[in-house]
Backbone bond lengths (Angstrom), bond angles and torsions (degrees), N, CA, C in turn:
res aa  C-N    CA-C-N  psi(-1)  N-CA   C-N-CA  omega(-1)  CA-C   N-CA-C  phi
1 M - - - 1.441 - - 1.519 109.90 -
2 N 1.305 116.42 157.27 1.454 122.84 178.06 1.534 109.05 -72.16
3 I 1.324 117.02 117.89 1.467 119.60 -178.18 1.531 112.53 -69.40
4 Y 1.312 116.91 -11.56 1.472 121.32 176.66 1.532 111.39 -108.38
5 A 1.314 116.59 21.35 1.467 120.77 -179.09 1.532 110.13 -58.30
6 P 1.316 116.93 138.09 1.468 119.95 -178.64 1.532 112.74 -76.90
7 K 1.294 114.85 162.69 1.462 122.06 176.13 1.526 108.83 -54.11
8 G 1.330 115.44 137.48 1.457 120.05 179.50 1.517 114.21 96.36
9 T 1.332 117.57 -11.56 1.457 121.10 177.91 1.521 109.02 -64.99
10 K 1.331 116.15 138.43 1.460 122.22 179.38 1.529 109.43 -91.92
11 I 1.338 115.81 132.88 1.454 121.62 177.78 1.530 109.33 -133.23
12 K 1.335 114.76 153.35 1.463 120.54 -178.97 1.528 109.21 -113.39
13 F 1.331 116.12 135.63 1.454 122.50 175.97 1.526 108.41 -79.09
14 V 1.339 116.60 116.81 1.465 120.27 -174.07 1.527 114.43 -128.37
15 N 1.312 118.73 -9.34 1.463 120.96 -172.01 1.523 111.00 -127.32
16 R 1.325 116.59 110.39 1.471 121.41 179.67 1.529 113.27 -85.88
17 D 1.318 118.85 -4.09 1.462 122.62 -176.06 1.523 110.30 -73.14
18 Y 1.321 115.92 84.81 1.467 121.65 -173.94 1.517 112.46 -76.35
19 R 1.300 115.35 134.05 1.460 124.41 169.19 1.527 106.03 -132.64
20 N 1.300 117.33 141.83 1.463 121.50 -176.89 1.531 111.35 -85.66
21 W 1.316 116.86 51.07 1.456 120.81 177.83 1.515 109.30 -75.54
22 G 1.312 115.97 129.12 1.452 120.93 175.77 1.514 113.66 68.61
23 S 1.318 116.75 22.71 1.471 121.26 179.70 1.527 112.51 57.10
24 C 1.311 116.02 35.74 1.464 120.24 177.03 1.533 109.77 -78.19
25 D 1.316 115.70 159.35 1.455 121.11 178.57 1.526 110.35 -77.32
26 D 1.325 115.59 152.12 1.459 121.63 177.41 1.529 108.28 -73.97
27 P 1.335 118.43 112.65 1.460 120.37 -176.81 1.527 113.22 -65.42
28 N 1.330 116.95 -23.65 1.464 120.67 -178.70 1.530 112.30 -66.08
29 K 1.316 116.61 -19.19 1.466 121.07 178.40 1.524 112.31 -82.44
30 F 1.346 116.92 -15.69 1.463 120.81 -172.56 1.527 114.76 -126.54
31 L 1.340 116.43 -34.55 1.457 120.92 -167.92 1.521 112.95 -107.70
32 N 1.315 115.90 156.54 1.466 123.03 177.05 1.523 109.73 -107.15
33 I 1.322 116.16 135.98 1.462 121.18 -179.81 1.532 109.79 -59.45
34 D 1.306 116.66 139.29 1.465 126.33 -179.24 1.533 114.02 68.24
35 Q 1.310 117.62 5.53 1.470 121.48 176.01 1.526 108.89 -79.14
36 I 1.318 116.34 144.67 1.464 121.60 179.33 1.530 108.90 -97.81
37 Y 1.335 114.45 134.97 1.461 122.28 -179.46 1.525 109.07 -126.86
38 T 1.326 115.96 168.78 1.462 121.85 -175.67 1.527 109.92 -117.25
39 I 1.324 116.11 129.33 1.459 120.91 179.83 1.527 110.67 -71.96
40 D 1.325 114.98 132.15 1.462 120.83 169.06 1.527 108.18 -89.97
41 H 1.340 115.91 -51.83 1.462 120.85 174.05 1.526 109.59 -165.33
42 T 1.325 115.33 164.25 1.453 121.20 175.91 1.519 108.81 -117.41
43 E 1.333 114.26 159.19 1.467 120.92 -179.64 1.529 108.00 -135.06
44 P 1.348 117.21 88.66 1.461 120.25 -179.57 1.532 111.93 -69.50
45 H 1.319 115.57 138.25 1.459 123.47 174.62 1.521 107.49 -125.57
46 S 1.311 117.85 179.07 1.466 119.93 -175.66 1.531 113.36 -67.68
47 W 1.343 119.21 -32.99 1.454 121.47 -176.25 1.523 114.79 -119.42
48 H 1.303 117.47 -5.74 1.461 121.52 179.77 1.528 108.44 -158.29
49 T 1.327 115.79 168.31 1.462 120.71 175.44 1.519 108.22 -133.10
50 K 1.324 114.97 133.74 1.461 121.10 177.03 1.521 108.64 -94.14
51 V 1.327 115.75 143.33 1.456 120.36 174.98 1.529 107.42 -122.75
52 Y 1.317 115.19 135.34 1.458 123.02 177.02 1.524 107.00 -109.03
53 L 1.321 115.86 130.30 1.458 121.24 -175.87 1.524 110.82 -102.33
54 Q 1.325 116.21 144.34 1.456 120.19 177.40 1.524 110.95 -61.41
55 E 1.318 116.92 -32.67 1.463 121.23 -178.31 1.536 113.00 -74.55
56 F 1.335 117.50 -22.73 1.466 123.56 -179.72 1.528 109.10 -135.73
57 P 1.332 118.02 69.92 1.467 121.39 -171.21 1.531 114.70 -64.90
58 D 1.323 117.90 -19.41 1.467 120.20 -178.06 1.519 113.46 -94.80
59 N 1.332 117.29 4.15 1.461 121.51 -178.21 1.512 110.80 -118.81
60 K 1.324 114.60 150.35 1.468 120.81 176.37 1.521 107.92 -122.29
61 F 1.331 115.48 136.28 1.453 121.64 -177.64 1.525 109.19 -126.13
62 N 1.326 116.25 154.22 1.455 120.82 177.34 1.525 108.95 -80.26
63 T 1.308 117.12 138.18 1.464 122.02 -177.42 1.523 113.23 -64.68
64 I 1.336 119.00 -16.66 1.469 120.51 -179.66 1.520 112.58 -63.29
65 H 1.328 117.29 -15.81 1.454 121.29 -177.44 1.530 113.65 -86.79
66 F 1.328 117.54 -0.31 1.468 120.19 -169.59 1.527 112.19 -130.67
67 I 1.339 113.82 155.18 1.463 120.71 167.05 1.533 106.58 -126.37
68 E 1.312 114.37 150.75 1.464 120.05 178.30 1.531 109.36 -78.02
69 V 1.311 116.49 144.83 1.463 121.30 177.88 1.516 108.55 -121.37
70 E 1.319 115.54 162.06 1.464 120.86 177.24 1.525 109.77 -66.90
71 N 1.304 116.50 137.70 1.472 120.74 176.50 1.503 110.91 -80.91
């Protein structure tokens, strides 16, 4: 997915292989595989990027778990 994707971009959760990079939350505790979610904002870092979802505003997930979908 585009790490600079704007708010409102739709992304799909596709990767359950959790790693605690950047102190991100474990998506397997919150998200369903192949479910589409909406980006609130992203937070790029030097080695990873965090994505915050409108559906889960208090959680941060690593962008490696998602692919962008057509709006």
